[in-house]
MIMI-465079 format. One record per atom (N, C-alpha, C): residue in one letter; x, y, z. Coordinates in nm, 2 decimals. Example, Ala and Ser with C-alpha at 12.3 -4.5 7.8 and 13.67 -1.06 7.14 Angstrom:
BEGIN
+------+--------+--------+--------+
| logu |      u |      v |      w |
+------+--------+--------+--------+
|    a |   1.32 |  -0.57 |   0.78 |
|    a |   1.23 |  -0.45 |   0.78 |
|    a |   1.32 |  -0.33 |   0.78 |
|    s |   1.28 |  -0.22 |   0.71 |
|    s |   1.37 |  -0.11 |   0.71 |
|    s |   1.29 |   0.00 |   0.79 |
+------+--------+--------+--------+
***
This chain:
BEGIN
+------+--------+--------+--------+
| logu |      u |      v |      w |
+------+--------+--------+--------+
|    x |  -3.00 |  -0.21 |  -0.54 |
|    x |  -2.92 |  -0.15 |  -0.45 |
|    x |  -2.98 |   0.00 |  -0.43 |
|    x |  -2.98 |   0.00 |  -0.29 |
|    x |  -2.98 |   0.16 |  -0.23 |
|    x |  -2.92 |   0.25 |  -0.25 |
|    x |  -2.92 |   0.37 |  -0.22 |
|    x |  -2.83 |   0.48 |  -0.23 |
|    x |  -2.70 |   0.45 |  -0.13 |
|    x |  -2.72 |   0.41 |  -0.01 |
|    x |  -2.62 |   0.36 |   0.08 |
|    x |  -2.51 |   0.27 |   0.02 |
|    x |  -2.58 |   0.16 |  -0.06 |
|    x |  -2.50 |   0.08 |  -0.08 |
|    x |  -2.41 |   0.11 |  -0.23 |
|    x |  -2.48 |   0.19 |  -0.32 |
|    x |  -2.42 |   0.28 |  -0.42 |
|    x |  -2.29 |   0.36 |  -0.34 |
|    x |  -2.32 |   0.44 |  -0.24 |
|    x |  -2.22 |   0.50 |  -0.20 |
|    x |  -2.10 |   0.43 |  -0.14 |
|    x |  -2.13 |   0.34 |  -0.07 |
|    x |  -2.04 |   0.26 |   0.00 |
|    x |  -1.97 |   0.16 |  -0.10 |
|    x |  -2.03 |   0.16 |  -0.22 |
|    x |  -1.95 |   0.07 |  -0.33 |
|    x |  -1.84 |   0.16 |  -0.41 |
|    x |  -1.92 |   0.27 |  -0.42 |
|    x |  -1.82 |   0.38 |  -0.50 |
|    x |  -1.71 |   0.43 |  -0.42 |
|    x |  -1.74 |   0.45 |  -0.28 |
|    x |  -1.60 |   0.46 |  -0.19 |
|    x |  -1.51 |   0.34 |  -0.17 |
|    x |  -1.57 |   0.20 |  -0.16 |
|    x |  -1.47 |   0.10 |  -0.17 |
|    x |  -1.37 |   0.11 |  -0.31 |
|    x |  -1.44 |   0.11 |  -0.44 |
|    x |  -1.37 |   0.13 |  -0.54 |
|    x |  -1.26 |   0.22 |  -0.54 |
|    x |  -1.31 |   0.35 |  -0.53 |
|    x |  -1.23 |   0.47 |  -0.51 |
|    x |  -1.08 |   0.46 |  -0.43 |
|    x |  -1.14 |   0.45 |  -0.29 |
|    x |  -1.00 |   0.42 |  -0.21 |
|    x |  -0.90 |   0.29 |  -0.24 |
|    x |  -0.99 |   0.19 |  -0.31 |
|    x |  -0.89 |   0.08 |  -0.32 |
|    x |  -0.82 |   0.12 |  -0.45 |
|    x |  -0.90 |   0.15 |  -0.56 |
|    x |  -0.81 |   0.18 |  -0.68 |
|    x |  -0.71 |   0.33 |  -0.67 |
|    x |  -0.70 |   0.40 |  -0.56 |
|    x |  -0.66 |   0.52 |  -0.56 |
|    x |  -0.49 |   0.47 |  -0.52 |
|    x |  -0.48 |   0.36 |  -0.51 |
|    x |  -0.34 |   0.31 |  -0.49 |
|    x |  -0.29 |   0.26 |  -0.61 |
|    x |  -0.33 |   0.23 |  -0.67 |
|    x |  -0.29 |   0.16 |  -0.82 |
|    x |  -0.19 |   0.26 |  -0.90 |
|    x |  -0.20 |   0.41 |  -0.92 |
|    x |  -0.10 |   0.47 |  -0.99 |
|    x |   0.03 |   0.47 |  -0.89 |
|    x |   0.04 |   0.48 |  -0.75 |
|    x |   0.16 |   0.47 |  -0.67 |
|    x |   0.22 |   0.34 |  -0.71 |
|    x |   0.14 |   0.22 |  -0.70 |
|    x |   0.21 |   0.10 |  -0.75 |
|    x |   0.27 |   0.11 |  -0.89 |
|    x |   0.20 |   0.15 |  -0.98 |
|    x |   0.25 |   0.17 |  -1.13 |
|    x |   0.39 |   0.27 |  -1.12 |
|    x |   0.37 |   0.37 |  -1.03 |
|    x |   0.51 |   0.46 |  -1.04 |
|    x |   0.60 |   0.41 |  -0.97 |
|    x |   0.60 |   0.37 |  -0.86 |
|    x |   0.71 |   0.27 |  -0.79 |
|    x |   0.77 |   0.19 |  -0.89 |
|    x |   0.69 |   0.13 |  -0.93 |
|    x |   0.72 |   0.04 |  -1.04 |
|    x |   0.81 |   0.03 |  -1.15 |
|    x |   0.74 |   0.17 |  -1.23 |
|    x |   0.81 |   0.20 |  -1.34 |
|    x |   0.95 |   0.25 |  -1.29 |
|    x |   0.94 |   0.35 |  -1.17 |
|    x |   1.07 |   0.45 |  -1.17 |
|    x |   1.16 |   0.35 |  -1.11 |
|    x |   1.13 |   0.22 |  -1.05 |
|    x |   1.22 |   0.15 |  -0.97 |
|    x |   1.27 |   0.25 |  -0.83 |
|    x |   1.18 |   0.33 |  -0.80 |
|    x |   1.21 |   0.39 |  -0.66 |
|    x |   1.11 |   0.42 |  -0.57 |
|    x |   1.14 |   0.44 |  -0.44 |
|    x |   1.04 |   0.45 |  -0.36 |
|    x |   1.10 |   0.56 |  -0.26 |
|    x |   1.19 |   0.62 |  -0.30 |
|    x |   1.25 |   0.70 |  -0.19 |
|    x |   1.16 |   0.81 |  -0.15 |
|    x |   1.07 |   0.87 |  -0.19 |
|    x |   0.98 |   0.95 |  -0.15 |
|    x |   0.86 |   0.89 |  -0.06 |
|    x |   0.84 |   0.76 |  -0.04 |
|    x |   0.75 |   0.68 |   0.02 |
|    x |   0.79 |   0.67 |   0.19 |
|    x |   0.70 |   0.71 |   0.25 |
|    x |   0.73 |   0.69 |   0.41 |
|    x |   0.69 |   0.56 |   0.44 |
|    x |   0.79 |   0.47 |   0.51 |
|    x |   0.81 |   0.34 |   0.53 |
|    x |   0.70 |   0.33 |   0.66 |
|    x |   0.71 |   0.44 |   0.75 |
|    x |   0.63 |   0.46 |   0.90 |
|    x |   0.49 |   0.43 |   0.82 |
|    x |   0.46 |   0.54 |   0.73 |
|    x |   0.31 |   0.55 |   0.71 |
|    x |   0.25 |   0.42 |   0.64 |
|    x |   0.34 |   0.36 |   0.55 |
|    x |   0.27 |   0.28 |   0.48 |
|    x |   0.26 |   0.14 |   0.57 |
|    x |   0.34 |   0.12 |   0.65 |
|    x |   0.36 |   0.03 |   0.76 |
|    x |   0.24 |   0.02 |   0.86 |
|    x |   0.22 |   0.16 |   0.89 |
|    x |   0.09 |   0.17 |   0.95 |
|    x |  -0.04 |   0.15 |   0.89 |
|    x |  -0.03 |   0.22 |   0.78 |
|    x |  -0.15 |   0.20 |   0.71 |
|    x |  -0.17 |   0.05 |   0.68 |
|    x |  -0.08 |  -0.03 |   0.59 |
|    x |  -0.11 |  -0.15 |   0.57 |
|    x |  -0.18 |  -0.28 |   0.72 |
|    x |  -0.11 |  -0.21 |   0.83 |
|    x |  -0.15 |  -0.28 |   0.93 |
|    x |  -0.31 |  -0.25 |   0.98 |
|    x |  -0.34 |  -0.09 |   0.95 |
|    x |  -0.47 |  -0.07 |   0.96 |
|    x |  -0.58 |  -0.15 |   0.88 |
|    x |  -0.52 |  -0.16 |   0.76 |
|    x |  -0.60 |  -0.22 |   0.64 |
|    x |  -0.64 |  -0.36 |   0.69 |
|    x |  -0.52 |  -0.45 |   0.75 |
|    x |  -0.54 |  -0.60 |   0.81 |
|    x |  -0.64 |  -0.58 |   0.89 |
|    x |  -0.63 |  -0.48 |   0.99 |
|    x |  -0.75 |  -0.49 |   1.11 |
|    x |  -0.86 |  -0.43 |   1.07 |
|    x |  -0.89 |  -0.37 |   0.96 |
|    x |  -1.03 |  -0.36 |   0.88 |
|    x |  -1.08 |  -0.49 |   0.83 |
|    x |  -0.98 |  -0.59 |   0.75 |
|    x |  -0.99 |  -0.73 |   0.69 |
|    x |  -1.05 |  -0.82 |   0.82 |
|    x |  -0.98 |  -0.81 |   0.93 |
|    x |  -1.02 |  -0.87 |   1.06 |
|    x |  -1.16 |  -0.85 |   1.08 |
|    x |  -1.20 |  -0.71 |   1.12 |
|    x |  -1.30 |  -0.65 |   1.17 |
|    x |  -1.42 |  -0.69 |   1.05 |
|    x |  -1.40 |  -0.69 |   0.94 |
|    x |  -1.51 |  -0.73 |   0.84 |
|    x |  -1.55 |  -0.88 |   0.86 |
|    x |  -1.45 |  -0.97 |   0.87 |
|    x |  -1.43 |  -1.12 |   0.87 |
|    x |  -1.51 |  -1.15 |   1.01 |
|    x |  -1.48 |  -1.07 |   1.13 |
|    x |  -1.58 |  -1.10 |   1.23 |
|    x |  -1.70 |  -1.06 |   1.25 |
|    x |  -1.76 |  -0.92 |   1.19 |
|    x |  -1.88 |  -0.90 |   1.15 |
|    x |  -1.94 |  -0.94 |   1.04 |
|    x |  -1.88 |  -1.04 |   0.96 |
|    x |  -1.93 |  -1.09 |   0.82 |
|    x |  -1.98 |  -0.97 |   0.73 |
|    x |  -1.90 |  -0.89 |   0.71 |
|    x |  -1.91 |  -0.77 |   0.63 |
|    x |  -1.85 |  -0.80 |   0.51 |
|    x |  -1.88 |  -0.87 |   0.42 |
|    x |  -1.79 |  -0.91 |   0.31 |
|    x |  -1.78 |  -0.78 |   0.19 |
|    x |  -1.84 |  -0.70 |   0.18 |
|    x |  -1.81 |  -0.58 |   0.12 |
|    x |  -1.66 |  -0.52 |   0.16 |
|    x |  -1.68 |  -0.50 |   0.32 |
|    x |  -1.57 |  -0.47 |   0.37 |
|    x |  -1.42 |  -0.54 |   0.38 |
|    x |  -1.46 |  -0.67 |   0.38 |
|    x |  -1.33 |  -0.77 |   0.35 |
|    x |  -1.30 |  -0.76 |   0.20 |
|    x |  -1.38 |  -0.74 |   0.11 |
|    x |  -1.34 |  -0.73 |  -0.01 |
|    x |  -1.24 |  -0.61 |  -0.08 |
|    x |  -1.32 |  -0.50 |  -0.04 |
|    x |  -1.27 |  -0.38 |  -0.07 |
|    x |  -1.13 |  -0.35 |   0.00 |
|    x |  -1.12 |  -0.42 |   0.14 |
|    x |  -0.98 |  -0.38 |   0.21 |
|    x |  -0.88 |  -0.50 |   0.17 |
|    x |  -0.93 |  -0.58 |   0.09 |
|    x |  -0.84 |  -0.71 |   0.06 |
|    x |  -0.76 |  -0.64 |  -0.07 |
|    x |  -0.83 |  -0.56 |  -0.13 |
|    x |  -0.77 |  -0.52 |  -0.26 |
|    x |  -0.67 |  -0.41 |  -0.23 |
|    x |  -0.72 |  -0.30 |  -0.13 |
|    x |  -0.64 |  -0.23 |  -0.07 |
|    x |  -0.50 |  -0.27 |  -0.02 |
|    x |  -0.55 |  -0.37 |   0.05 |
|    x |  -0.42 |  -0.45 |   0.14 |
|    x |  -0.30 |  -0.49 |   0.03 |
|    x |  -0.36 |  -0.56 |  -0.08 |
|    x |  -0.25 |  -0.60 |  -0.18 |
|    x |  -0.20 |  -0.51 |  -0.24 |
|    x |  -0.27 |  -0.39 |  -0.26 |
|    x |  -0.19 |  -0.28 |  -0.32 |
|    x |  -0.09 |  -0.21 |  -0.24 |
|    x |  -0.15 |  -0.19 |  -0.10 |
|    x |  -0.04 |  -0.13 |  -0.01 |
|    x |   0.08 |  -0.22 |   0.01 |
|    x |   0.05 |  -0.37 |   0.01 |
|    x |   0.14 |  -0.45 |   0.04 |
|    x |   0.26 |  -0.42 |  -0.08 |
|    x |   0.21 |  -0.42 |  -0.18 |
|    x |   0.32 |  -0.42 |  -0.31 |
|    x |   0.40 |  -0.30 |  -0.28 |
|    x |   0.33 |  -0.14 |  -0.26 |
|    x |   0.40 |  -0.05 |  -0.25 |
|    x |   0.51 |  -0.08 |  -0.13 |
|    x |   0.46 |  -0.11 |  -0.02 |
|    x |   0.56 |  -0.15 |   0.09 |
|    x |   0.66 |  -0.26 |   0.06 |
|    x |   0.64 |  -0.37 |  -0.01 |
|    x |   0.73 |  -0.46 |  -0.03 |
|    x |   0.84 |  -0.38 |  -0.13 |
|    x |   0.82 |  -0.31 |  -0.26 |
|    x |   0.89 |  -0.25 |  -0.34 |
|    x |   0.98 |  -0.12 |  -0.26 |
|    x |   0.91 |  -0.08 |  -0.15 |
|    x |   1.00 |   0.04 |  -0.07 |
|    x |   1.12 |  -0.02 |  -0.04 |
|    x |   1.08 |  -0.13 |   0.05 |
|    x |   1.19 |  -0.22 |   0.11 |
|    x |   1.30 |  -0.26 |   0.02 |
|    x |   1.26 |  -0.32 |  -0.09 |
|    x |   1.34 |  -0.38 |  -0.19 |
|    x |   1.42 |  -0.29 |  -0.26 |
|    x |   1.37 |  -0.17 |  -0.29 |
|    x |   1.44 |  -0.06 |  -0.38 |
|    x |   1.53 |   0.01 |  -0.27 |
|    x |   1.47 |   0.06 |  -0.14 |
|    x |   1.59 |   0.12 |  -0.06 |
|    x |   1.69 |   0.03 |  -0.01 |
|    x |   1.66 |  -0.11 |  -0.01 |
|    x |   1.78 |  -0.20 |   0.00 |
|    x |   1.89 |  -0.20 |  -0.11 |
|    x |   1.82 |  -0.20 |  -0.23 |
|    x |   1.91 |  -0.20 |  -0.35 |
|    x |   1.95 |  -0.06 |  -0.36 |
|    x |   1.93 |   0.06 |  -0.34 |
|    x |   2.01 |   0.20 |  -0.32 |
|    x |   2.10 |   0.18 |  -0.21 |
|    x |   2.08 |   0.13 |  -0.12 |
|    x |   2.18 |   0.14 |   0.01 |
|    x |   2.29 |   0.06 |  -0.03 |
|    x |   2.26 |  -0.08 |  -0.10 |
|    x |   2.39 |  -0.15 |  -0.15 |
|    x |   2.48 |  -0.11 |  -0.26 |
|    x |   2.38 |   0.00 |  -0.35 |
|    x |   2.47 |   0.10 |  -0.44 |
|    x |   2.57 |   0.18 |  -0.37 |
|    x |   2.53 |   0.26 |  -0.26 |
|    x |   2.58 |   0.33 |  -0.22 |
|    x |   2.71 |   0.28 |  -0.11 |
|    x |   2.68 |   0.15 |  -0.08 |
|    x |   2.79 |   0.08 |  -0.01 |
|    x |   2.90 |   0.05 |  -0.10 |
|    x |   2.85 |   0.00 |  -0.22 |
|    x |   2.96 |  -0.03 |  -0.31 |
|    x |   3.04 |   0.08 |  -0.36 |
|    x |   2.98 |   0.20 |  -0.39 |
|    x |   3.05 |   0.33 |  -0.40 |
|    x |   3.13 |   0.38 |  -0.32 |
|    x |   3.13 |   0.32 |  -0.18 |
|    x |   3.19 |   0.39 |  -0.07 |
|    x |   3.15 |   0.50 |  -0.02 |
|    x |   3.00 |   0.55 |  -0.04 |
|    x |   2.95 |   0.66 |   0.00 |
|    x |   2.88 |   0.64 |   0.12 |
|    x |   2.84 |   0.75 |   0.20 |
|    x |   2.78 |   0.73 |   0.30 |
|    x |   2.66 |   0.80 |   0.31 |
|    x |   2.58 |   0.85 |   0.18 |
|    x |   2.47 |   0.90 |   0.19 |
|    x |   2.36 |   0.84 |   0.23 |
|    x |   2.27 |   0.93 |   0.28 |
|    x |   2.12 |   0.85 |   0.35 |
|    x |   2.03 |   0.81 |   0.23 |
|    x |   1.95 |   0.72 |   0.26 |
|    x |   1.85 |   0.69 |   0.21 |
|    x |   1.72 |   0.71 |   0.25 |
|    x |   1.62 |   0.78 |   0.17 |
|    x |   1.49 |   0.82 |   0.23 |
|    x |   1.43 |   0.70 |   0.25 |
+------+--------+--------+--------+
***
């Protein structure tokens, strides 16, 4: 494995694993209030495009790294949708009109 492959592998591991702390935090706190729905939606769509690109050019390291990132980003995105919906339901039950981030 050459230096370029080592740098590429390190980049893939770091950028993919970087989402793990966010997934863990959202899961533990059961809150995604400070997570941007627009950012995660755009990012997840972009990662899906990277996967498609990697498949088209048969670049399996690109596909593998982005699959990991896609799963983690989708997890945050789905938890954001779930927890925001639950928070909105709690506000409605209390009769309040507070905003949900």
